[in-house]
C-alpha positions as CSV (number, residue, x, y, z in Angstrom):
1,X,-6.0,3.6,12.5
2,X,-5.7,5.7,9.5
3,X,-2.8,7.5,7.9
4,X,-2.1,9.2,4.8
5,X,-0.3,5.4,3.9
6,X,-3.4,3.6,3.6
7,X,-5.0,6.1,1.1
8,X,-2.2,5.4,-0.9
9,X,-2.3,2.2,-1.2
10,X,-5.3,1.7,-3.2
11,X,-3.9,4.8,-5.5
12,X,-0.7,2.8,-5.7
13,X,-3.6,-0.3,-7.1
14,X,-4.9,1.1,-9.4
15,X,-1.6,2.6,-10.7
16,X,0.1,-0.6,-11.1
17,X,-0.4,-4.4,-9.1
18,X,3.0,-4.6,-9.0
19,X,3.5,-1.4,-6.8
20,X,0.7,-2.3,-4.9
21,X,2.3,-6.0,-3.7
22,X,5.0,-3.9,-2.7
23,X,3.5,-1.3,-0.3
24,X,1.4,-4.4,1.4
25,X,4.3,-6.5,1.6
26,X,5.8,-3.2,3.7
27,X,2.9,-2.6,5.5
28,X,2.4,-6.8,7.0
29,X,6.4,-6.2,7.9
30,X,6.1,-2.7,9.8
31,X,2.8,-4.5,11.3
């Protein structure tokens, strides 16, 4: 499933690894 949030994850990763970790953890929890 491709969602806008998934597309935002790479942006956060490029912006800040710390933010990516937070999003990744949130995504895992949501899944």
